[in-house]
C-alpha positions in Angstrom: -226.2 -52.8 -71.8 -227.1 -49.6 -69.8 -226.4 -51.5 -66.6 -222.9 -52.5 -68.1 -222.2 -48.9 -68.9 -223.2 -47.7 -65.5 -221.0 -50.3 -64.0 -218.1 -49.2 -66.2 -218.7 -45.6 -65.4 -218.4 -46.6 -61.7 -215.5 -48.8 -61.6 -213.4 -47.1 -64.5 -212.0 -44.2 -62.2 -211.1 -46.8 -59.5 -209.2 -48.9 -62.2 -207.3 -45.8 -63.3 -206.3 -44.8 -59.8 -205.3 -48.6 -59.2 -203.3 -48.9 -62.4 -201.4 -45.4 -61.8 -200.3 -46.8 -58.3 -199.2 -50.1 -59.9 -197.2 -48.5 -62.5 -194.8 -47.4 -59.9 -191.8 -49.9 -59.8 -188.7 -50.3 -57.6 -186.4 -50.3 -60.7 -188.0 -47.6 -62.6 -184.6 -45.5 -63.1 -182.4 -48.5 -63.2 -181.4 -47.6 -66.8 -182.3 -44.0 -67.2 -180.5 -42.8 -64.1 -178.7 -45.9 -62.2 -177.0 -43.5 -59.8 -180.0 -41.9 -58.4 -180.5 -44.0 -55.2 -176.8 -43.7 -54.0 -176.8 -39.9 -54.9 -179.8 -39.3 -52.6 -178.7 -41.8 -49.8 -175.1 -40.0 -49.8 -176.8 -36.5 -49.6 -179.5 -37.4 -47.1 -176.8 -39.3 -44.7 -174.8 -36.0 -44.8 -177.6 -33.6 -44.0 -178.8 -35.8 -41.2 -175.2 -36.3 -39.8 -174.8 -32.7 -39.7 -178.3 -32.1 -38.0 -180.3 -35.2 -36.7 -183.6 -33.4 -36.8 -183.2 -33.2 -40.6 -184.3 -36.8 -40.8 -187.5 -36.1 -39.2 -188.0 -33.0 -41.3 -187.5 -34.9 -44.7 -189.7 -37.7 -43.5 -192.4 -35.0 -42.7 -192.1 -33.4 -46.1 -193.0 -36.6 -47.9 -196.1 -37.0 -45.4 -197.3 -33.4 -46.0 -196.8 -33.8 -49.8 -198.7 -37.1 -50.0 -201.8 -36.1 -48.0 -202.5 -33.1 -50.4 -203.5 -34.3 -53.7 -201.2 -37.3 -53.7 -197.4 -37.7 -53.8 -196.8 -35.2 -56.4 -194.0 -32.7 -54.7 -196.9 -29.9 -54.7 -195.3 -29.1 -51.2 -192.1 -27.9 -52.7 -193.6 -25.2 -55.0 -193.3 -21.6 -54.2 -196.0 -19.3 -54.5 -196.6 -17.7 -57.9 -199.0 -15.2 -59.4 -201.2 -18.0 -60.5 -201.6 -19.9 -57.3 -200.8 -19.8 -53.7 -198.8 -22.9 -52.7 -199.0 -25.1 -49.6 -195.9 -23.7 -47.7 -198.0 -21.2 -45.8 -200.7 -23.5 -44.9 -201.6 -23.7 -41.1 -199.9 -27.2 -40.7 -197.0 -26.1 -42.7 -196.3 -22.3 -41.9 -193.0 -22.0 -40.0 -192.7 -25.7 -39.4 -191.9 -27.6 -42.7 -188.3 -27.5 -43.6 -185.5 -29.3 -45.4 -186.4 -27.6 -48.8 -182.4 -26.8 -49.1 -181.5 -30.4 -48.7 -184.0 -31.4 -51.5 -182.5 -28.7 -53.7 -179.1 -30.0 -53.1 -180.3 -33.3 -53.9 -182.1 -32.2 -57.2 -179.0 -30.4 -58.3 -176.9 -33.4 -58.0 -179.4 -35.6 -59.6 -179.8 -33.3 -62.5 -176.0 -33.2 -63.0 -176.1 -37.1 -63.4 -179.2 -37.5 -65.4 -181.0 -34.4 -66.4 -184.9 -34.2 -66.7 -185.4 -37.7 -65.6 -186.0 -38.0 -61.9 -189.2 -36.3 -60.3 -189.0 -34.3 -57.2 -191.9 -36.4 -55.9 -189.5 -39.5 -56.2 -186.6 -37.6 -54.4 -189.0 -37.0 -51.4 -190.1 -40.5 -51.3 -186.5 -42.0 -51.2 -185.2 -39.1 -48.9 -187.8 -40.2 -46.4 -186.9 -43.8 -46.3 -183.3 -42.9 -46.1 -183.7 -40.7 -43.3 -185.4 -43.4 -41.3 -182.7 -45.8 -42.1 -179.9 -43.4 -41.0 -181.6 -42.9 -37.7 -181.9 -46.6 -37.0 -185.3 -47.4 -38.4 -186.5 -49.9 -40.9 -186.0 -49.8 -44.5 -188.4 -50.5 -47.3 -188.5 -50.7 -51.0 -189.5 -47.3 -52.5 -191.6 -47.7 -55.6 -190.7 -45.1 -58.2 -192.1 -43.4 -61.2 -193.8 -40.6 -59.7 -194.1 -37.1 -61.7 -194.4 -33.7 -60.4 -197.4 -31.6 -60.2 -197.7 -28.0 -62.0 -199.8 -26.4 -59.1 -200.5 -26.6 -55.4 -203.3 -26.0 -53.1 -203.3 -23.9 -50.0 -206.8 -24.8 -49.2 -206.3 -28.5 -49.7 -203.1 -28.4 -47.2 -205.2 -26.6 -44.8 -208.2 -29.1 -44.9 -206.3 -32.4 -45.5 -203.3 -32.3 -43.1 -204.2 -33.6 -39.6 -203.0 -31.0 -36.8 -201.5 -31.3 -33.3 -204.7 -30.7 -31.6 -206.7 -33.3 -33.5 -209.0 -35.8 -31.7 -208.7 -39.6 -32.4 -211.8 -39.7 -34.5 -210.6 -36.7 -36.6 -207.1 -38.7 -37.1 -208.8 -41.9 -37.7 -210.9 -39.9 -40.5 -208.2 -38.0 -41.9 -206.2 -41.2 -42.6 -209.4 -43.1 -43.7 -210.0 -40.5 -46.4 -206.6 -41.4 -47.7 -207.3 -45.2 -47.7 -205.4 -45.7 -44.6 -206.6 -47.8 -41.5 -206.7 -46.9 -37.8 -203.7 -49.1 -37.3 -201.7 -47.5 -40.3 -202.4 -44.1 -38.7 -200.9 -45.4 -35.5 -198.0 -46.8 -37.1 -197.2 -43.7 -39.2 -197.7 -41.6 -36.1 -194.5 -43.4 -34.8 -192.7 -41.2 -36.9 -192.9 -38.9 -34.0 -190.2 -41.1 -32.4 -187.9 -38.6 -34.0 -187.9 -34.8 -34.5 -189.2 -31.8 -32.5 -192.2 -29.7 -32.1 -192.5 -25.9 -31.5 -194.1 -24.9 -28.2 -196.9 -23.2 -29.8 -198.2 -26.5 -30.9 -198.1 -28.2 -27.5 -198.7 -25.1 -25.1 -202.3 -25.8 -24.7 -201.9 -29.5 -23.8 -199.1 -28.7 -21.4 -201.0 -26.2 -19.4 -204.7 -27.2 -19.7 -204.8 -31.1 -20.1 -204.9 -33.5 -17.3 -203.8 -36.7 -19.0 -200.0 -35.6 -18.8 -197.4 -37.0 -16.6 -196.6 -34.2 -14.0 -192.8 -34.2 -14.0 -192.7 -34.5 -17.9 -195.0 -31.3 -17.9 -192.6 -29.6 -15.7 -189.6 -30.4 -17.6 -191.2 -29.3 -21.0 -192.6 -26.1 -19.4 -189.2 -24.9 -18.6 -188.7 -24.3 -22.4 -192.4 -23.4 -23.2 -193.7 -20.6 -21.0 -197.4 -19.8 -21.2 -196.9 -16.8 -23.2 -193.8 -16.1 -25.4 -191.3 -18.7 -26.8 -193.7 -19.9 -29.5 -190.9 -21.4 -31.6 -189.0 -23.1 -28.8 -188.5 -26.6 -29.5 -189.0 -30.0 -27.4 -188.4 -33.5 -28.6 -191.5 -35.4 -29.6 -190.0 -38.4 -28.0 -188.2 -37.4 -24.9 -186.6 -40.7 -24.3 -184.6 -41.1 -27.4 -185.2 -38.2 -29.8 -182.7 -39.0 -32.5 -183.2 -42.7 -32.7 -186.0 -44.2 -34.7 -187.4 -46.9 -32.1 -190.5 -47.6 -30.3 -190.0 -45.5 -27.4 -192.8 -43.1 -28.6 -195.4 -45.6 -27.6 -193.8 -46.4 -24.4 -194.2 -42.7 -23.8 -197.7 -42.7 -24.5 -198.3 -45.6 -22.0 -197.2 -43.2 -19.2 -198.8 -40.0 -20.6 -195.5 -38.5 -22.0 -197.1 -37.9 -25.4 -196.1 -34.2 -26.5 -198.8 -33.2 -28.7 -202.4 -33.6 -28.0 -202.8 -35.7 -31.2 -200.0 -38.0 -29.8 -201.8 -38.7 -26.4 -205.2 -39.5 -27.8 -203.6 -42.7 -29.5 -203.5 -44.0 -25.9 -206.1 -42.5 -23.7 -208.7 -45.1 -23.3 -209.8 -45.3 -26.8 -210.0 -47.7 -29.6 -206.3 -47.5 -30.6 -204.8 -48.2 -27.2 -204.4 -51.9 -27.9 -202.2 -50.9 -31.0 -200.0 -48.7 -28.9 -199.6 -51.6 -26.4 -198.6 -53.9 -29.5 -196.0 -51.5 -30.8 -194.6 -50.7 -27.3 -193.9 -54.3 -26.5 -193.0 -55.4 -30.0 -190.4 -53.2 -31.9 -190.3 -55.7 -34.9 -194.0 -55.3 -35.4 -193.9 -51.6 -35.4 -191.1 -51.7 -37.8 -192.8 -53.8 -40.3 -196.2 -52.2 -40.0 -194.4 -48.7 -40.4 -192.5 -49.8 -43.4 -195.7 -51.3 -45.0 -197.8 -48.1 -44.2 -195.0 -45.9 -45.7 -195.3 -47.9 -49.0 -199.1 -47.5 -49.1 -198.9 -43.8 -48.4 -196.4 -43.4 -51.0 -198.8 -44.7 -53.4 -201.4 -42.1 -52.9 -202.5 -40.8 -56.3 -199.2 -40.4 -58.0 -198.9 -38.5 -61.3 -197.7 -41.1 -63.8 -197.4 -41.5 -67.7 -197.8 -38.2 -69.3 -199.3 -36.5 -66.4 -197.5 -33.8 -64.6 -193.9 -33.0 -65.6 -190.5 -33.7 -64.4 -189.5 -30.4 -62.7 -185.8 -29.1 -63.2 -186.1 -27.0 -60.2 -188.4 -28.5 -57.3 -189.5 -25.0 -56.1 -191.1 -24.0 -59.6 -192.9 -25.6 -62.6 -190.7 -25.7 -65.9 
């Protein structure tokens, strides 16, 4: 009997986690807020049409949300007297953006069906719609997440991989979230869109040898050895506003902008995955879409946990 109790103690938390992820469903709002998907899509398409980079920013918001205590919209919370939020964490400060777009979507959704749709779900759908708008694959977003009532600066600082991460650190960071090395390489393909600040790749630009010389020269023009920290360069120099597999082709010729990009193809265990995605865009698209669904299932708040925030920046 004692053994059975011990086994239950061990597997019960796992079953709880499993059941919460499985309680998400594609048609969660079909009767309570039937227009929500079209509202989000229209707003995302408008925002990305105005500024292509916003697509990458919205995708990144979802990623930076999910990797810190699960997909619970904690990344959207402003600091309060009770807690310091995640916006000023090292990986986020001065670089995550798109909050105004989420605010706009939330306002429109609240007008259609007040108190029904979570900010966490809005982030998940906006990420998918951004990828599709820029020519990438679609996937079915499972819905039913609820919003956190707190955020964690320390968790954001420790859980989010940075631009100087080694391959082993990246594999470990994703493994801690239940994601495989292949899924890590697939999700890194999100860097086929978007831009990075000079401060995140300057050290690679001026100190690393595994970088294409003409590429380095081109990028140095906008990223001097001192100053210009916030000057931007595209993560994918080939097609910076198209969601495609050019990112992997760039890695093969040492045109990865960030150190954490180029380590994926540098004589290590993930070279073969980069080769696969570089030569087969359909395989990349499928793997990326599947990995996004899996990432979107990270520790969601469901049922009576959390809340449905009226304002994504603050708790009710």
